[in-house]
TIZA-286320 format. One record per residue (C-alpha): residue in one letter; chain; x, y, z. Coordinates in steps of 0.05 Angstrom, whole numbers, always signed. Each point is the difference from the previous one (the first is absolute). Layout:
BEGIN
   type   mol        x        y        z
      A     A        X        Y        Z
...
END
This chain:
BEGIN
   type   mol        x        y        z
      X     A     +456     +218    +2423
      X     A      -77      -19       +5
      X     A       +8      -49      +50
      X     A      +46      +49      +42
      X     A      -61      +49       +0
      X     A      -48      -54      +17
      X     A      +45      -22      +59
      X     A       +7      +70      +24
      X     A      -80       -1       -2
      X     A       -4      -58      +44
      X     A      +45      +14      +45
      X     A      -27      +67      +17
      X     A      -69      -33       +7
      X     A      +35      -48      +56
      X     A      +32      +59      +35
      X     A      -56      +39       +4
      X     A      -55      -55      +21
      X     A      -44       +6      -65
      X     A      -56      -39       -1
      X     A      -69      -16      -31
      X     A      -48      +43      +42
      X     A      -58       +8      -65
      X     A       +1      +73      -11
      X     A      -20      +19      -65
      X     A      +52      +56       -4
      X     A      +22      +56      +40
      X     A      -48      +60       -1
      X     A      +27      +73      -14
      X     A       +2       +5      +71
      X     A      +46      +60       -6
      X     A      -58      +39      -15
      X     A      -44      -28      +34
      X     A      -18      +44      +66
      X     A      -58       -8      +58
      X     A      -57      +48      -17
      X     A       -9      +18      +75
      X     A      +22      -40      +69
      X     A      -68      -21      +22
      X     A      +33      -53      +42
      X     A      +70       +4      +48
      X     A      +32      -67       -5
      X     A      +56       -6      +49
      X     A      +42      -63       -2
      X     A      +10      -21      +77
      X     A      +44      -60      -17
      X     A      +38      -39      -50
      X     A      +23      -75       -2
      X     A      +18      -51      -48
      X     A      -14      -75       -2
      X     A      +64      -36       +1
      X     A      -35      -69      -34
      X     A      -22      +39      -53
      X     A      +26       +9      -76
      X     A      -58      +42      -14
      X     A      -62      +37      +31
      X     A      -61      +17      -45
      X     A      -71      -10      +26
      X     A      -11      +11      +68
      X     A      -58      -22      +40
      X     A      -17       +7      +78
      X     A      -14      -58      +47
      X     A      -38      +32      +55
      X     A      -12      -68      +37
      X     A      +68      -14       +8
      X     A      +23      +44      -14
      X     A      +58       +5      -52
      X     A       +7      +35      -73
      X     A       -4      -55      -58
      X     A      +47      +18      -49
      X     A       +2      -17      -76
      X     A      +83      -24       -9
      X     A      -15      -11      -75
      X     A      +75      -23      -13
      X     A       -6      -52      +45
      X     A      -69      -31      -21
      X     A      -25      +18      +81
      X     A      -42      +38      +37
      X     A      +29      +14      +67
      X     A      -25      +17      +64
      X     A      +34      +50      +34
      X     A       -8      +33      +66
      X     A       +3      +76       -5
      X     A      +60      +51      +15
      X     A      +44      -67      +18
      X     A      -12      -24      -76
      X     A      +12      -72      +36
      X     A      -37      -56      -44
      X     A      -52      -47      +35
      X     A      -31      -34      -59
      X     A       +9      -11      -75
      X     A      -47      -32      -51
      X     A       +9      -15      -78
      X     A      -25      +48      -50
      X     A      -44      -35      -55
      X     A      +45      +24      -61
      X     A      +52      +50      -26
      X     A       -9      +69       +1
      X     A      -47       +7      +65
      X     A       -7      +71      +24
      X     A      -68       +6      +45
      X     A      -25      -37      +48
      X     A      -54       +0      +53
      X     A      -35      -36      +60
      X     A      -71      -11      +20
      X     A      +20       +2      +70
      X     A       -3      -56      +66
      X     A      -20      -48       +9
      X     A       +0      -29      -80
      X     A      +47      +42      -30
      X     A       -8       -5      -70
      X     A      +50      +44      -40
      X     A       -5      +21      -73
      X     A      +57      +18      -43
      X     A      +14      +33      -72
      X     A      +49       -6      -45
      X     A      +37      +44      -53
      X     A      +11      -67      -39
      X     A      -74      -24       +5
      X     A      -61      +26      -18
      X     A      -32      -39      +57
      X     A      -11      +11      +84
      X     A      +19      -60      +37
      X     A      -35      -18      +59
      X     A      +38      -43      +59
      X     A      -46      -49      +35
      X     A      +19      -12      +75
      X     A      -29      -62       +2
      X     A      +39      -39      -61
      X     A      +57      +52      +19
      X     A      +11      +17      -73
      X     A      -19      +47      -58
      X     A      -41       -1      -61
      X     A      -31      +51      -39
      X     A      -65      +38      +22
      X     A      -17      +37      -58
      X     A      +24      +39      -67
      X     A      +29      +70      +24
      X     A      -36      +55      -22
      X     A      +64      +39       -4
      X     A      +38      -59      -33
      X     A      +68      +16       +3
      X     A       -2      +62      +31
      X     A      -25      -13      +58
      X     A      +50      +18      +57
      X     A      -20      +22      +79
      X     A      -65      -48      +35
      X     A      -38      +12      +62
      X     A      -62      -28      +34
      X     A      -56      +32      +29
      X     A      -33      -46      +45
      X     A      -64      +49      +10
      X     A      -21      -14      -70
      X     A      +41      -63      -20
      X     A      +28      +35      -67
      X     A      +66       -4      -18
      X     A      +36      +70      -25
      X     A      +62       +3      -48
      X     A      +39      +51      -31
      X     A       +9       +1      -72
      X     A      +65      +31      -21
      X     A      -31      +31      -62
      X     A      -76      +12      +13
      X     A      -12       +8      +71
      X     A      -36      -45      +60
      X     A      -43      -63      -14
      X     A      -52      -25      +50
      X     A       -7      -74       -7
      X     A      -50      -46      +35
      X     A      +13      -75      +16
      X     A      -25      -22      -69
      X     A      +52      +44      -31
      X     A      -61      +51      -28
      X     A      +32      +63       +4
      X     A      -11      +81      -14
      X     A      +62      +48      -15
      X     A       +7      +61      +33
      X     A      +41      +57      -34
      X     A      +27      +48      +54
      X     A       -8      +74      -21
      X     A      +75      +17      +13
      X     A      +55      -46      -19
      X     A      +70       +9       -7
      X     A      +40      -60      -29
      X     A       +0      -75       +3
      X     A      -41      -19      +62
      X     A      +43      -52      +41
      X     A      -40      -15      +63
      X     A      -56      +15      +39
      X     A      -40       -8      +67
      X     A      -62       +3      +33
      X     A      -13      +47      +60
      X     A      -61      +33      +40
      X     A      -16      +63      -17
      X     A      -64      +32      +37
      X     A      -58      -39      -19
      X     A      +28      -23      -63
      X     A      +57      -43      -29
      X     A      +70      +37       -5
      X     A      +46      -24      -54
      X     A      +76      +23      -11
      X     A      +40      -13      -66
      X     A      +75       +0       -9
      X     A      +41       +7      -61
      X     A      +58      -39      -27
      X     A      +42      +66      -20
      X     A      -13      +47      +58
      X     A      -20       +4      +72
      X     A      -55      +40       +3
      X     A      -69      -27      +10
      X     A      -67       +2      -19
      X     A      -63       -6      +50
      X     A      -71      -14      -19
      X     A      -70      -21      +36
      X     A      -51      -53      -25
      X     A      -66       +9      +24
      X     A      -30      -64      -33
      X     A      -14      +30      -69
      X     A      +60      +47      -21
      X     A      +71      +22      +17
      X     A       +9      +69      +34
      X     A      +61      +39       +2
      X     A      +31      +20      +69
      X     A      +65      +26      -12
      X     A      +70      -18      -12
      X     A      +72       -6      +39
      X     A      +73      -14       -3
      X     A      +51      -39      +34
      X     A      +63      +32      -22
      X     A      +55      -51       +7
      X     A      +76      +21      -19
      X     A      +31      -38      -57
      X     A      -74      -36      -10
      X     A       -2      -49      -56
      X     A      -60      -42      -11
      X     A      -73       -2      +36
      X     A      -37      -69      +10
      X     A      -55      -24      +44
      X     A      -29      +40      +51
      X     A      -46      -35      +70
      X     A      -38      +27      +57
      X     A       +7      -15      +70
      X     A      -66      +15      +38
      X     A      +29      -12      +66
      X     A      +55      +57       -3
      X     A      -38      +37      -52
      X     A      +58       +7      -52
      X     A      +19      -24      -66
      X     A      +58      -49      -17
      X     A      +36      +14      -69
      X     A      +46      -39      -37
      X     A      +50      +37      -47
      X     A      +74       +4      -23
      X     A      +57      +52      +22
      X     A      +67       +1      -43
      X     A      +32      -43      -25
      X     A      -50      -54      +23
      X     A      -20       -3      +74
      X     A      -62      -24       +4
      X     A      -45      +21      +65
      X     A      -63       +5      +25
      X     A      -17      +70      +35
      X     A      -54      +13      +52
      X     A      -38      +64      -13
      X     A      -42      +34      +40
      X     A      -58      +49      -34
      X     A      -35      +70       +8
      X     A      -58      +31      -39
      X     A       +9      +72       +0
      X     A      -75       +3      -33
      X     A      -54       +8      +43
      X     A      -25      -69      -10
      X     A      +37      -47      +57
      X     A       +0      -84       +6
      X     A      -37      -23      +47
      X     A      +44      -54      +33
      X     A      -59      -38      +29
      X     A      -37      -12      -66
      X     A      +61      -54       -9
      X     A      -28      -46      +53
      X     A      -64      -17      -37
      X     A      +46       -8      -69
      X     A      +47      -51      +33
      X     A      -51      -32      +43
      X     A      +13      -68      -40
      X     A      +75       +4      +24
END
């Protein structure tokens, strides 16, 4: 009887496409609601990546331009064309349980990646074309989404339990704890916000997003918004496209349709994004 029950569980997991994603456990999403819609998020388009078995962290490559997709199940990072999902390139992941990755931009394209099965952050060297340990991960195994700020040279990392880490090239880090969190953080992305650095946070179990700005010293709350998806199941990575001034968001639609949505956004508060500031932030690309 026990063997039969276990078989049913295994069959169910296979049929629904359940895979490990580093989620520490579902939040009480049924009782979680936005305080306000300070940010209007509109899904422009949704597309799949036929070659990918799993879509976790994302990172946009402006100079190519492609979206890097962390396909943890396949052990690959895939470079894909936005909207079509067509694969252009692949590179291996440094270890199992990888979630987030980011790159420093052309011409070097140094990559960083983290993992929920390793307490290190890994660095991909374009000269040797291989991965090695860059430094100990301050988030240990709790790190998820990654992004790189070329203006300051800092890596930003989402810590699913505690907030956001700002890390320099030596591994020295500072933890910033947002004033308002709804659950386990899955992804984060940097974007231009007035004269500061904007940061958006995504959550594993919600289609809600929180927006903050960083003034070089502290995080400042901007607002929150939602991107309603019918039959929504899971939320993962998010990345910003400075050319189209939109976000790409990876998520799952029941039962196991893994897709990427392109989202437009609008702040309803008096403060608004000044798109011209992104040029100074991204000059190394």
